[in-house]
N, C-alpha and C positions, 0 to 999 in steps of 0.2 A: 504494500500500500504506500502511496506516495506521501511525503510529508504534508503536502497541502490538504490531503484528504483527512488528516488528523486534526486540523484546525476547526473547531466547532463553528465559528462564524462563517468560514468559507463553505463548510459542508451544508450548513443551514441555507445559505444564500443559493448554493447550487441546487439543492432540493426544491427550494421555492421556485426557482426558474424552471426546473424540469416539471414540477407538479404544481401549477398555479392554483389549483383548487385546494391545496394544502391538505394532503392526505392525513388522516387521523390515526394511522397505524405505522408502527416501526417494528421491524423484526430485529432482535438483538442477539448477536452471537459473539463469542469470544471470551477469553479469560479475563478475570478482573485485573485491575492494576493499570500501570502506565497511563494514568489519567483518563481511562476509558469512562469511568462513571461520571466524571465532570463533563466529558464530551457528550455522553448520552443525555445527561441532565440539561445542559445548555441547548443542545440542538432540539430536543423535545420541547423545551420551553419556548424557544424562538419560533418553532413551527406551530405551536399551539396543539401539539399532539396530546391525545388523552387516552390512547389505547396502545398497549405494548404487547406484541405477540412474541412468545418465546416458547421454549421447551427445555425440559431438564437435560436432554441429550444434545443441546446446542452448545457444546464446548463451554460449559460453566456460565451460561447466560443468566440463569436464575440467581446465581451468586452475585453477578454484576448488578442485577436489578435490586437485589436486597441491599447492596451497598448504596445505591442511589436512594432507595427508600429511607435508609438510616440517615443519610445526609440531608434530605429535603422533605421527607415525609411522602405520603402517598396521596396527597391532595389532588382530587380530580383526575386520577390516573387509574384506568381500568386495565387489568392484566388478563391475558389469555395465555394458557400454556397447554401442553399436550402430554398424553401418555403414549409411549411407544410400546407398552405392554398390551397384548391383545387378549388377555384373560381377565376375568372379573377380579381375581385377587390382585393381579398386577396393577390394574387401573386404580384400585383402592389404595394399594401401597404407594403408588406413584403420587397420588394427590396428597397423601399425608406427608410425604417427603417434600413436595413442592410447597405446601403450606408452611412447613417448618423452615425451609431454606429462605423463602420469601418473607417470612415473618408477618403473614397476613392471616386474617380470620377466615376469609373465603376467597376463592378464585372466581373472577367474574365469568370467564369463559374457559371451559375445559373441553378439549377436543381429543377424539380418538384418532391417532395418526396411523393410518393404514389398518387394514384388517388382516386376520389370519384365516386362510381358507379352511383350516382345520377347526376353527372355533366359530360357531354361529354368531353373527353380529348381535343377535338378540341377547345372547348370554352376557357379552361385554356391555352392551347398551343398558341392560337392566341394572347392572352393577353401577354404572355411571348415574343412572336415574336415582339410585339410592344415595349417592353423594349429594345430589340436589336436595333430596328429602332431609338429609342430615345437616344441611346448611353449610357444607364444605365448598359447594360449587353453586353458582347462580344460574348459568346457562350451559348448554351442551352443544357441541358441534362435531363435525366429521371432517376428516382430511383424507384425500386420495381413496375414495370409495367408488363403487359402481352405482349405477342408477338403481339397480335392484336392492343393493345394500342400503342405500339412502331411503328408499320406500319402506323397507322392512323396519329400519330403525325409527323412522318418523311415525309409523303405525303404532309404536309403543309409547313414544314420547317425542314432543316437538324438537326437530333439529333446527337450532338457531342459526348456525353458520355451516357453510360448506366450503372447504378450501381445496382447490385442485390446481396442480401445476399444469401449465400450458406454455410450451416453448417450442422452439425449433427442434429441440432434441426429444421432447416428451409430448406426445399427442394422445396419451391415455384418456384424458377427459372427453375427447371427441370419440375415440374408438369405443369407450365403455358406455356411451349414451348420456353422460352427465351434461355435455354441451351439445 
């Protein structure tokens, strides 16, 4: 990464120019330290961002966010994170870990990141619904699923968000019927 990309003011100005409608979401990855929490805090504040999308498996990003929250609080910032575990027990274990690391009482958006063809989505989704009922999670979402999986999960409990990669290299969302 170039030196200029690490300067918060330059990064914020660049993002504002590229995205004039001022996106409200930032995906945070990387190890804590080397001033990253200050950069995240300043850029997010300058852009008026109020939603941070992360995951425990994104190279320490939840630790980075926890550092930001300790420094400035969590005022008007919503957090979305994901479970990479595709089992009911794994999803529950992951949310407890994320709550502990982030130091928050509830996660605003909790997403299942990809499904396991060996585990029915209904099994994992029901476990995630229990997390909402327990007050650990406010909303549920899915990431990288098929149209059939989306319909099956939504029949059990509303799917608030759907996150699908679409790029020159990945066309799965088109091929599996999501788009």
